[in-house]
C-alpha positions in Angstrom: 17.1 242.1 314.7 18.2 243.3 318.2 15.3 243.5 320.6 17.2 243.6 323.8 15.9 247.1 324.8 12.3 246.0 324.2 12.9 242.7 326.0 14.4 244.6 329.0 11.4 247.1 329.1 8.9 244.2 328.9 10.8 242.4 331.7 10.6 245.6 333.9 6.9 246.0 333.2 6.0 242.4 333.8 8.4 242.1 336.8 10.2 239.0 335.6 13.7 238.3 334.2 14.7 239.0 330.6 15.1 235.3 329.9 11.4 234.7 330.6 10.1 237.2 328.0 8.7 235.6 324.8 8.4 237.7 321.7 6.3 236.5 318.8 8.7 235.8 315.9 6.1 236.8 313.3 5.6 240.2 314.8 9.3 241.1 315.5 9.2 244.2 313.2 6.2 245.6 315.3 8.2 245.0 318.5 11.3 246.7 317.0 9.3 249.8 316.3 8.0 250.0 320.0 10.3 252.2 322.0 8.1 253.5 324.9 6.7 251.6 327.8 3.2 252.4 326.5 4.0 250.7 323.2 5.3 247.6 325.1 2.2 247.5 327.3 0.0 247.5 324.1 2.0 244.6 322.7 1.6 242.7 325.9 -2.1 243.4 325.8 -2.2 242.1 322.2 -0.2 239.0 323.4 2.7 239.7 321.1 4.9 239.7 324.2 4.3 237.0 326.8 5.9 235.7 329.9 7.2 232.1 329.7 6.3 229.7 332.5 8.8 229.6 335.3 10.8 226.4 335.1 10.5 224.4 338.3 12.7 221.6 339.6 11.6 218.2 338.6 10.3 215.9 341.4 10.6 212.7 339.3 13.9 211.6 340.9 12.7 212.5 344.4 9.6 210.3 343.8 11.7 207.4 342.6 13.9 207.6 345.7 10.8 207.7 347.9 9.3 204.7 346.2 12.6 202.7 346.8 12.7 203.8 350.4 9.2 202.4 350.9 10.6 199.0 350.1 13.5 199.5 352.5 16.2 200.4 350.0 18.7 203.3 350.3 18.7 203.1 354.1 22.3 201.9 354.7 24.9 203.3 357.0 26.0 205.9 354.3 22.5 207.4 354.1 21.9 207.9 357.8 22.2 211.2 359.6 22.0 211.8 363.3 23.4 210.0 366.3 23.6 206.2 366.9 20.1 205.8 368.2 18.4 208.4 366.0 16.9 205.8 363.6 16.0 203.1 366.1 15.9 204.3 369.7 17.2 202.3 372.6 13.7 201.7 373.8 12.5 200.4 370.4 15.6 198.1 370.2 14.8 196.8 373.7 11.2 196.1 372.7 12.3 194.3 369.6 14.6 192.1 371.7 12.5 191.4 374.8 9.1 190.6 373.2 10.3 187.6 371.2 12.2 186.2 374.3 9.1 186.5 376.5 6.9 185.0 373.8 9.4 182.1 373.5 9.4 181.5 377.2 5.6 181.5 377.3 5.5 178.9 374.5 8.0 176.7 376.3 5.9 176.9 379.5 2.7 176.2 377.6 4.2 173.1 376.0 5.5 172.1 379.4 9.1 172.0 378.2 10.2 174.1 381.2 8.7 174.3 384.6 6.9 177.4 385.9 9.8 177.9 388.4 12.3 177.9 385.6 10.0 180.1 383.6 9.9 182.7 386.3 13.7 182.6 386.8 14.4 182.9 383.0 11.8 185.6 382.7 13.5 187.7 385.3 16.9 187.1 383.7 15.5 188.1 380.3 14.1 191.3 381.9 17.5 191.9 383.4 19.0 191.9 379.8 21.1 188.8 380.3 20.1 187.3 376.9 21.1 188.9 373.6 18.5 187.1 371.6 16.1 184.1 371.4 18.8 181.9 370.1 21.1 182.9 373.0 18.2 182.2 375.5 17.7 178.8 373.8 21.4 178.0 374.0 21.4 178.9 377.7 18.4 176.7 378.5 20.1 173.7 376.7 23.5 174.4 378.4 22.0 174.6 381.9 19.7 171.6 381.2 16.6 173.5 382.3 14.3 171.5 380.1 12.1 168.8 381.6 13.3 165.3 381.4 
């Protein structure tokens, strides 16, 4: 039974697409008789014709990705957008580098492994950005024999 005209009328009345119109299969003959907008309105009122729910986009995959990102996954070079320092700024990089160096120097001074004079000198050099990392700083101290005898 072709109900395309009735479906189109119902879609116009309900202000939705034709695909979202549901017609009760048991009352198809009543719908086929309906030819005016008024007839269709009555059938809508009787709930013979209804609007299907609008199908949304599933958020399941997005939630899974978010969950993985929480644990540090999916953050490689291929996933990054923006400039070189967009993810970790120069300042944050500097902070992550200088704090451990200063902490290491304080620990050496507290344990009396280096003198306070050497501590000051090394502290200034660290601030100047001479050392790449704590291991580089440690290597420098050993190389220059700055440890106490």
